[in-house]
C-alpha positions, 0 to 999 in steps of 0.5 A, spaced: 551 509 365 552 514 370 545 515 370 544 508 372 549 508 377 546 514 380 539 511 380 542 505 384 545 509 389 539 513 390 535 506 391 541 504 396 540 510 400 533 509 400 533 502 402 539 504 407 534 509 410 528 504 411 533 499 414 535 504 419 528 507 420 526 499 422 532 498 426 531 504 430 524 502 431 526 495 433 531 498 438 526 503 441 521 497 442 516 499 436 518 494 432 510 491 431 508 498 429 514 500 424 513 493 421 506 495 419 507 501 416 512 498 411 508 493 408 507 486 409 512 483 404 517 488 405 524 485 404 531 488 406 537 486 402 542 484 408 548 485 403 546 493 403 550 492 410 556 491 406 556 498 403 562 502 406 564 496 410 572 495 411 573 488 407 565 487 406 560 483 408 557 477 405 549 477 404 548 470 407 552 472 413 546 476 416 539 474 417 534 480 418 528 476 418 526 476 425 527 483 425 523 485 419 517 482 422 518 485 429 521 480 432 526 480 438 532 476 439 532 470 444 535 471 451 533 472 458 529 478 460 526 481 466 518 481 465 512 482 469 508 475 468 500 475 468 496 469 468 489 470 465 490 477 466 492 477 473 499 480 475 503 474 478 510 476 479 516 479 476 522 475 475 528 473 469 525 469 464 529 465 459 526 466 452 527 461 446 525 462 438 518 459 437 514 459 430 516 465 426 518 471 430 515 468 436 519 468 443 517 462 447 518 462 455 522 457 457 519 456 464 519 449 467 513 445 469 515 446 476 514 454 475 508 453 471 505 449 477 507 455 482 504 460 478 497 455 478 497 450 473 494 444 475 498 439 472 494 433 474 489 435 470 493 435 464 494 428 461 500 430 457 504 432 463 503 425 467 510 423 465 514 430 464 519 431 469 518 437 473 525 441 471 522 440 463 521 447 460 514 447 457 516 451 450 511 452 447 506 451 452 501 449 447 504 443 446 503 440 453 497 444 455 491 444 450 488 451 449 494 454 453 498 460 450 503 465 451 505 472 448 511 476 450 510 484 449 517 486 448 515 494 449 512 493 456 516 487 458 510 483 460 509 476 459 501 474 458 500 467 459 493 464 458 491 457 461 484 454 461 480 455 468 479 448 468 486 446 468 488 451 474 489 450 481 483 453 485 486 459 488 483 465 491 482 472 488 487 476 489 492 471 490 500 473 490 505 467 489 509 467 496 515 466 492 514 473 490 514 476 497 520 481 498 523 481 504 527 488 502 534 490 503 538 492 509 536 498 512 535 503 518 529 507 518 527 513 522 520 516 523 519 522 526 514 527 528 516 534 532 511 539 534 512 545 539 508 552 541 510 558 544 504 561 548 503 568 551 498 569 556 494 576 556 488 579 560 486 575 566 492 570 565 497 575 564 500 574 570 502 567 568 507 569 563 509 566 557 511 558 556 514 554 551 513 546 550 516 541 545 514 534 543 517 529 539 515 522 537 520 517 534 519 510 531 526 507 529 528 501 526 533 496 523 531 491 517 536 485 516 535 478 513 528 478 514 528 481 521 525 487 524 528 491 530 523 497 532 523 502 537 518 507 539 520 513 544 517 520 545 520 526 548 517 532 552 520 539 554 517 545 557 519 551 560 516 558 562 517 565 566 520 564 572 520 556 572 526 551 571 525 547 564 523 540 564 524 535 559 523 527 559 524 521 554 520 515 554 522 509 551 515 506 550 516 499 547 522 495 543 521 489 539 524 484 534 519 481 529 520 476 523 515 473 518 513 466 519 511 464 512 510 457 513 504 458 518 502 465 516 504 468 522 509 473 525 514 472 531 515 478 536 520 478 541 520 484 546 515 489 548 509 488 545 501 487 546 497 481 546 491 480 541 484 483 543 479 478 540 478 473 545 482 476 552 483 483 553 489 486 550 495 487 555 502 490 554 507 484 555 515 483 555 516 476 552 515 473 546 509 472 541 507 467 535 501 470 532 497 469 525 498 474 520 492 475 516 495 480 512 498 474 508 491 472 506 489 474 499 483 480 500 478 475 498 480 470 504 480 475 510 475 475 515 468 471 514 464 470 508 460 464 507 461 458 502 456 459 496 454 452 494 450 450 488 450 446 481 451 447 474 448 444 468 453 446 463 459 450 463 456 456 467 457 463 469 456 464 476 455 472 478 455 474 486 452 481 488 451 485 494 448 491 495 447 491 487 454 491 486 458 485 483 463 482 488 465 476 484 464 472 477 467 466 475 466 460 470 464 453 473 464 446 470 458 442 470 456 439 476 456 441 484 460 447 485 463 451 491 465 458 491 470 460 497 473 466 496 468 472 495 470 478 498 464 482 501 463 489 501 460 490 508 460 485 514 452 484 512 447 484 507 444 478 503 448 475 497 444 475 490 447 469 486 445 468 479 447 462 475 447 463 467 448 456 463 451 455 457 444 455 453 442 462 456 438 460 461 439 463 468 437 461 475 437 466 482 438 465 489 439 469 495 445 467 501 443 471 507 450 473 510 452 477 516 458 477 520 461 479 527 468 481 528 470 474 531 468 470 525 472 466 520 471 462 514 470 455 514 477 451 514 481 458 516 484 458 523 487 464 527 491 463 533 496 467 538 501 464 543 504 469 548 509 468 554 512 473 558 511 478 563 506 483 564 508 490 563 507 497 566 506 502 560 508 508 565 503 508 571 507 504 575 502 501 579 502 494 576 505 488 579 510 484 576 507 477 573 509 472 568 504 469 564 502 464 558 496 466 554 494 462 548 488 463 543 485 459 537 479 461 533 477 456 527 472 457 522 467 450 521 462 448 517 455 451 517 457 458 518 460 457 525 466 459 529 468 456 535 474 460 539 477 458 546 483 461 550 487 460 556 491 465 560 495 462 566 500 466 571 503 466 577 497 468 581 491 468 575 488 463 571 482 464 566 479 460 561 474 463 555 470 459 551 465 462 545 462 461 539 460 466 533 454 464 528 451 467 522 444 466 522 442 468 515 437 473 515 437 474 522 444 477 523 450 474 526 451 473 534 457 471 538 457 469 545 462 467 550 464 466 557 470 467 561 472 464 568 477 467 572 481 465 579 485 470 582 490 472 588 489 480 588 495 485 590 491 485 597 492 478 598 485 476 597 483 470 593 477 471 588 474 468 582 468 470 578 465 470 571 464 475 565 459 474 559 459 477 553 454 477 547 455 481 540 450 482 535 450 485 527 445 485 522 444 489 516 437 490 513 438 492 506 430 493 504 430 498 509 437 501 509 438 499 516 444 497 519 446 495 526 453 496 526 454 492 533 450 491 539 454 488 545 453 487 552 458 484 557 456 483 564 461 481 570 460 478 577 463 481 583 468 476 583 471 477 576 477 480 575 481 481 568 488 480 568 491 487 568 485 489 574 488 483 578 495 485 578 493 493 579 494 496 585 488 500 587 488 505 592 486 512 595 489 516 601 483 519 606 484 521 613 490 518 614 487 511 612 489 507 606 483 503 602 482 499 596 477 501 591 477 498 583 471 501 580 471 495 576 466 494 570 460 490 572 456 491 565 456 495 559 452 495 553 453 499 546 449 499 540 450 503 533 444 504 528 445 507 521 439 508 517 440 511 509 434 515 507 436 515 499 437 522 496 435 525 503 441 523 506 442 518 512 441 518 520 445 515 525 444 513 533 449 510 538 449 509 545 453 506 551 451 505 558 456 502 563 456 501 571 461 499 576 462 495 582 463 499 588 460 505 585 453 507 585 449 510 579 450 509 571 454 512 566 450 513 559 452 517 553 448 518 547 449 521 540 444 522 534 445 525 528 443 527 520 447 528 514 445 530 507 448 533 501 444 538 497 446 541 490 453 540 493 453 543 499 453 538 505 449 539 512 450 536 518 446 536 525 448 532 531 445 531 538 449 528 544 448 527 552 453 524 557 451 522 564 456 521 569 455 516 575 459 521 580 455 527 578 448 530 578 449 534 572 448 532 565 452 535 559 447 536 553 450 539 546 447 540 539 451 542 533 449 544 526 455 545 521 455 546 513 460 546 508 460 549 501 465 548 496 466 554 493 468 551 486 461 550 485 458 557 485 464 562 484 464 565 477 472 562 476 470 555 478 475 553 473 481 555 477 485 550 481 484 554 488 477 555 487 475 548 486 479 546 492 476 551 497 471 550 502 467 555 506 465 552 513 460 554 518 458 551 525 454 553 531 454 549 538 450 550 544 449 546 551 444 545 556 445 552 559 445 556 552 452 557 552 453 558 544 459 558 540 459 559 532 465 558 528 466 560 520 472 559 516 475 557 510 479 550 508 482 547 502 488 545 498 493 549 494 499 548 490 501 543 485 499 536 487 495 539 493 501 539 497 499 545 501 493 544 506 490 550 510 485 552 515 482 559 517 477 559 523 474 565 527 470 564 533 465 568 537 461 565 543 456 568 549 456 568 556 463 568 557 465 564 551 469 569 549 472 570 542 478 567 538 481 565 531 486 561 528 490 560 522 494 553 520 497 550 514 501 544 512 506 543 507 507 536 504 514 536 501 518 530 498 523 531 504 518 531 509 512 535 512 512 542 515 506 546 519 505 552 522 500 556 525 497 562 529 491 562 534 488 567 539 483 568 544 481 573 549 486 570 554 492 568 550 495 567 543 499 562 541 504 560 535 505 553 533 510 549 529 511 542 527 515 538 522 515 530 520 518 525 516 522 519 515 529 518 514 531 511 511 539 509 510 539 503 505 545 500 501 544 505 495 545 511 500 540 516 505 533 518 502 529 523 506 521 523 505 515 524 508 513 519 514 514 512 511 509 508 516 510 501 517 512 498 510 515 502 504 518 502 497 524 506 495 524 509 488 531 508 485 532 512 478 539 514 478 540 521 476 532 522 475 531 528 479 525 531 481 520 526 478 513 525 481 511 519 484 504 517 481 498 517 487 503 520 492 502 527 494 508 531 494 513 525 493 518 526 488 525 523 487 531 527 490 537 530 487 540 523 486 533 520 483 531 516 490 524 517 493 520 514 499 514 511 497 510 510 504 504 506 507 505 500 502 500 494 504 504 488 505 503 482 501 500 485 496 502 487 489 503 494 488 505 498 482 509 504 483 509 509 477 513 515 475 510 521 472 514 521 465 512 528 464 517 532 468 523 527 466 528 532 464 531 532 457 538 529 460 534 523 462 531 517 459 527 511 462 525 504 458 519 503 463 516 508 468 513 503 473 515 497 477 511 492 481 513 491 488 510 485 493 513 487 500 513 483 506 510 486 513 515 492 515 520 491 509 524 496 505 523 494 498 527 497 492 523 499 486 528 499 481 528 504 474 534 503 469 535 510 467 540 513 461 542 520 464 547 524 460 547 529 453 545 528 446 550 528 441 551 527 433 557 523 432 561 522 425 565 516 426 571 513 422 575 507 422 581 506 418 580 512 414 573 510 412 566 511 415 563 506 420 559 501 417 551 502 416 547 498 422 553 497 427 551 497 434 554 502 439 554 501 446 556 506 452 562 503 456 559 501 463 565 504 466 562 511 465 556 509 469 553 510 476 550 504 479 543 502 477 544 506 470 543 503 463 548 504 458 546 508 452 546 505 445 544 506 438 545 504 431 550 507 426 546 510 420 549 513 413 556 515 413 558 513 420 553 518 423 551 516 430 546 520 434 546 518 441 542 520 448 544 519 455 552 520 454 557 523 459 561 529 458 567 524 457 567 516 456 568 511 451 563 507 446 564 500 444 562 499 436 561 492 433 558 490 426 560 483 425 563 477 428 570 478 426 576 481 430 576 487 425 569 488 425 569 492 432 572 498 435 572 503 441 571 510 440 574 515 446 570 521 446 569 528 450 563 532 448 564 540 447 561 545 451 553 545 452 550 549 447 545 555 450 540 553 445 540 546 448 541 543 441 545 537 441 552 538 440 556 535 434 563 532 433 568 527 429 571 521 432 576 516 430 574 508 432 580 505 435 
């Protein structure tokens, strides 16, 4: 009998250990893996939970079937929603029990329609109310499925493409756009230098100069207040110091989502696509094409064709696949392609269900003004012309409106009207994609003005722009543009500018206004032999003889990893008979490819550079130096240079370095020549005050995220050089793209032993200028083994333990665990002092609270052990 009891006890212990193992797997989110290792038919007797339980527990009162197969309890979870493999949004979703251990999302018809379901194409949804939960989805939508990945907190939804609304690639649901939290922002950049003159300049003495720029702002309820200011200071031997502060512009902005636009009030600039851009003080409402998916921005032709069956359509440009989709039988239109360049034929292939394939080519070229068919770009401005600092502008109130609209047949007409007190101008033009002949836009502006001299004048300005790529030859005409203005034509700013010079006690007016301008850029690829480029600009002016010309040509190639470049330039000024001609040759050698220790980090990020430059008078300067990056995550950038020249060019050298840290960037340098030596320094970064405190970081840019992982200090942010969480667990993630889904990830490899996180990535979709929070739930604290008793007996096996939330900081997640044999509980994320809440049933006597105080931490970092009584 004793042996049988011993066997039963051992068997019970084994089963209890299996159940504990199973429960731990469930709690850690690895239920599927653990269940697979235990066997398909493994069964755990719930009555085992009653062993050691005060009062006992009946077998029928505990149902473990869902957990035995790796399932989870129904409830509300914060999940990332993916539809047909594409991220859509993150939100709280209620889940209900489905077949077996499945959990079905209780999303309503309205919510599925918001994600892209075309409910009109599903007969079973005809009479379903919009607030009806479609659970399970397959019951209502044929061939649709849902799958909840509990460990990743990810909901995967699959809906046949034929039952989806027509949406562009990269579409992000506007409902997921995040206007962010209230915040105060400061983006600063401060530089300075100390110059010591010597040699021929020694009598000039030493000088000190400082410069600072500040971009500050406030965010509240979707509104953004911004200011840009600069400060300069200089002093020197025997001279008084001078300082100047200048507020360049201040404005208030807000998104207008319903019309995909942005409202701005204050000091800003008008768009420059139809009229020339001018600074103004007033209000503006303009379209924000950043709200469009990437695949709908700019111009691209509509691809039309016919499919004989359910076919696969593939579009290539320059040999790269830029679009692929499945279309039903019949005519199809593809409107959301995203070309990789502004020109270059599109190769379309239609692969039918039986394997047959057809090909055709859609010629494609674009100029900057062009829009897609049915797409509109607009701007309306009302205000006063603003002087940006030269103090030579006449005050002039004005109203300006522009409209650009994409029409069928790859035609984009555009118009504009500008009306002011003493100025009136109208513009009309059209952009046309001519297929294999390229793309061109032509416009004319008629203007009538009363000048600052009181003279009335009127005239016209004509403009032609052209762009084309010839893939077969590798030639690209990036832009060829020509503009001509009659003598009586004045742009808005020119008409309100006081032009004048004083000579022999007489004042006279001279504008030197542009008469004509032509510029062109050509690029030619040579395959493995590199590429060449040629650019040129020619200008002439009314009231000035002669023509200004600038030419640039060059050749670049790479041989065995070594980069070579040769460039030639020439400039001709109309007021000078002397031309400036220069030739430059440079070479850059990556030392990591050639040094014996090429596997070392320093060598692999170091380049040896050399260049030589000479002009038409054979004055030559040569430079040699080293540049590269160092330290972990390429946080340190450095450059060492030594130069020497002939014919009075002298000699010189410099050493500069910049360190990008988690709280900002600092730089320093030293340079010298035969006439002076100079020390330089600089610092830049950002300061953001938000509801959870103040965070320092690198220059934040326009749109930012704040990593919020309370207690997780020194954790690196992926894909951000030098960005780590501060001592509180916060960090600034700069330069996010507005209206785009961005994944902000943390590197778990440098999370300390006292910190645990369920997830190490968060998705954010910020609006323009927003400060959004990337929240991470952390468990911060020590590890301990607790031996727990209740009313003189061990806490029952399987009891759930949760840390009392009163001991937590905001944003931290309560540690939890499952009690094992003999009331043993292993927990991590515990504070030095706190309380644990335990429960093992629904009865009043099946729960208790354990106050604890952990002993001093061991030097060997082994988890501490203590005994406690549950009350």
